[in-house]
N, C-alpha and C positions, 0 to 999 in steps of 0.2 A: 380421316384420311388427310393427312398434311398435302399441302401443295407438291411438295416434292416427288411424293409417292404419284401423283397423278404426273407430274413431269418429267420424271425416270422413263415411263415408259415410250416416250417420245426420244429416249438415244440409244444410237444405234448399239446394234450387238456385233464388235470388233472382235472379239475372238483373243488369239494369243499373238503376241506380238515383241517387238524391242524397244530398248529407248536407247537415246545419245544425246551426247551435248556438244557443245564445239570443240573440235579437234579430237573428238573419242575416237573418230575411226582411223585418224591417220597415225594413233599410238604402235608402237611395234607389235605384229602379234595381234591386233583387234578385229573382232565380230567383222568379217566379210560380208555387208549387208547384201550386194549385188549376186553373191556366191549363195546366200540363207534364204536369197528370193528365189534364183530358178534352181535351184537343186530341194528346198525342201520350204515352199510359199506357204504351207499350212502352219511354219513357226514365225510369220515376216506379216502377219495380216495387218498389220499397222505399226508406226512410229510413234513412239513418245521423245519429243524433243524436247532437252531439258535448254532453258531458257535465261541465260542472262543479257538483258535487253543491250547491255553498251558491246555485246561483242556480238551481236545478232547472230545470223544464219550461219552454218559452213553448206560449202558445197556439195555435200554428201546429203544433207536437208534439203539444199535445191533440187538436187537430182529428184530426191524422192518426192518432194512435193510439186516438182515439174512433168511425174509420171501420173498425177491427180491419185494417189496412193493416201488411203486415212492418214490421219498422225490427230495425236492430242499435244496440248502444251503443259508442258510443267516448267513452274517458275522456279527460279534462281536465286533470285535478287529483295525479296518481298515479305517484311516483317508484317504479317498481316494484322496483327494487336496495334500495329502503330502507326495511325492515321498520316503522318510527317509524310509516311513513305509514296503515300499517293497523290505525288506531285506531277500536275499537267505535263510536262516533258515526259515521266515516266510511264505515266498514261496513253499516250498519244502513241510512245515505244512501243508498246504491247496491243494497242489497238493495230498499230502497221503492220506487226507480226501475224497477229490473229487473220488478217487480213491477205497474208501471203499463205500460211499453211492451214488455211480455213480449217481449224481442229476439233474435232467432235466436242471436246471439252476442256477446261483449264484445271490444272490441280499442282499439286504440290507442298512439299513439308510444311505443314504450321508450326513452323519454329523460330527461331533466330537464327537471322541469314548473315544479320552483320551487327556491331555495335555503334551508337549514336549514329551519325550519319553514313549514309549508301556510298558506298569509296567503289567503284569499278572495278572489278577484277580482284578483289580483297575479300569474297565473300566465305562466309564459314558456315557452320550449321550446328545448332544447338537446340538440345529440348525446350519447349515450353514449360513457363513456372506451372505447376499443375494441380491449379486453384479454380473456384468458381469466377473469383475476377478475371483471370487470364483468358478463360473459356468464352466468357462472353466478350470479351475485345477483340478473341481471335473470329469470333460468328461476324460481329460488326465489320469488320474488315473483309472477309467473305461476301457478305452482302453488300458491300459496296463494290467491290470486286465483280460482282456479277450484274448488279445494273450496270456498271461504266460499259462494260464487252457484250451483254446479252447471252452470256454462257453461264452453264454449270461451272460453277468454283468447288472444288472435290478437295478437301485437306486431307493430307497424309501424315500418320503417325509418324516422327522423325527417328533418327537412330540418339543415342547419348552414353555415357559412363557415369553419370551424376546427373541424379533427379532431384528434382524440388518441388514440393506442392504435398498436398494431403489427401490428393485422389491417384487413383489407378490411373496408367496411360487409357485405359480403354473407356474408363468411367470418364475423363475428361474429355475424349473424344465424342462420348455419346453426350456428356451436353453441347459442344461445339455444334454437332449435328442437329441437336435440336432448337438451340436458340437460332440458328442461321438458316434452320428447316435444308438442310441439304445432304451430300450422302459423303461418303467415304472411300479412300483411297489406303486399303488396308496394306501396309508393307510388312509379309510376314516376318523375316529378318529381323528388321527395326525392334518388330514386337519379342521375335525370340531373343536381342540381346536385352531388352528392357525387364523380361521375365527371370534372365539367366541373373541380372544384377541384383535384382530385389529377392532373391531366393525362391520365386515363384514358378508351378509347375508350368508348361509351355501355354495349359487351356485357361489356364486362371482369368476370371471376370469374362470369359467371353460365352459363359452360360446366360450373362445379364446383357450382354450386349445386344441392340437391335440390328442383326445381321440383314435387316432389309436395307437397310442404309448402306452395306457396300455396292459400291459399282465397279471398283476395280483392285486388285491384288495386285502385288509385286512380289516377284523371288529372287535370291540374291544369294549366293553362296557368302560364309564368313569364317574366319580363320579363330579358332580357340590361341591364345595367348596368356602370359602369365611375365608380369612385371614384378618382382620383390614376392611375393607371396599374393601379390594381386590379380586375380584370374578375370578375364572378360573376352569379349568377341569382338571381334573386328568386322567392319564391314565392309568387306575387300572387293563385291562384286566377281567374285571367281565362279567356274560351276559348281564348287563343290558345296551345296545345300547342306545345313545340319538338319538332324533327325528331327530336333526341336521345331524346324522350319518348313520342313514336309508336314509335319503334323498339326501344326496349326492351318497351312493351306489348304490341306484334304479335309479336315473340321469344316472348314471355313464357306471350301466352294460349295460342300453335298449341303448347305444350309443358306446361303446367302441368294433369295429367289431373284434379286436385281443384277447378281453381276454380270459383267457386258464386258469385262476386257482382263487378260492378266499379262504383266509381262513378266521377262527373266530377264533381268539385269546383269549380262553379260558382256556387255560391250565390247570391252577390251582384249576379249580371250578369241583364240581360234575357232573356227565354226563345228570343228568335227570334236573339239573339247567339251561343246555348251551343248551334242545333240542328245545324249543320254538325259540331261535336265528336262529338254524339252518335249521330249517323248514321256516321259515320266506327268508331267504338267498336260499335257494333252491327253493322256489317258485317264487324269484326274477330270477334266473339263469334260469327257464325253459322257459322263453321269451327272454335272451339274445340271442344275433345273433349267436354264435357260439354253442349254447345249444339248439337251436329249433331243431337240427337232431338227428343225434344217443345220447344215454346216455354217459357220460363219464365214465361209464367203459366200454365202447367198443371201444371208440378212445385213453381211454390212453393207451392202450395196444401198442400202437407204439411207448411208451417210454421203457416197457420190449423187445419189439423185436429187439431195437435199442441197449440195454444191452448187 
C-alpha cells in the first residue's frame, strides 16, 4: 500500500459542496450561498475556494470562513510542472491564504495556467502535454507544494479542445498520481469534453484507472456547440449537465472507495435552477461506498475538530 492510501484515511468526508472564485457570487443571477445554506444545507456542506493569490479572498469567502465552515483550496495560478512558478513570494501568499481558510486539502487543474512569466489577473487554462515526461514534472510540483504547505495536493484533469501527447488523459493522470503518490480530483465534465474530442465513449480507460485515487469529483454543465463543422463542448458551468457527464459520475461514484467530496460547479446560476442537479448528485452519493454510513454532516465535523 502506498503512503497516500494510508494518508487518505485521515482526510475528512466533506460530502456535497459548491465552488466559488473571487467575485463569482456578485455576478448577475449567481448562486446565493446564504440561501442555499439556509434552505438546502445538505447541498452546501463545504466551499471550494478558487484562488489566484494576487486577488486574494472576496467578502463572500471571508463570511463563509468566519462562520467556521469547511473549505478546500483550488489554485488558479500555478503551472505545477514549472519550478519557476514556486517563488518565495507566491509560496508565502499560498501559506497566508491556507492559514485564513484552513482547507481540508489543496487541489487544482494540472494544466497550463499561463505562458512565460506569471502575470496577475491574466490567467488562462490549457491541458498539459500528455507524455511521461510531463507527468513526472507535474508530480514533482505536486510533491513540492505538499511539502511546502503540509496539505495533500490533488491534481485535477483540466478541460481543453486540442490535446497533444501520446497518452490518454486518464493514463496520464494515473502516472501523475503514482509518481507523486497522491490522489485525484476527477472533473467529469472535463473528461466528457476530452472523450468527445478524441471520439471515445464516455467510460473509455476508466476500467484501467486506479479509482482508489479519486478523492473528489467535479460535475458541471456543458454546452454543445459547432463552428464551421467543428463540434465541441463548452465547459460553461451551467446546471445543464450532459448525459455523458452523468454516466461518468455515476460509474466512478459507485467504485471510488476513497471518495470524500463532490462539487456541483454552478456558481453563476440561480439556486432554483441548480436544485435538480444537486438532488441527482445526492441520490447517487447515498449509495457511494463512504456515504452509506453516517451522513456527511456528521463525519465532516472531523475537519472542524482538527481546525
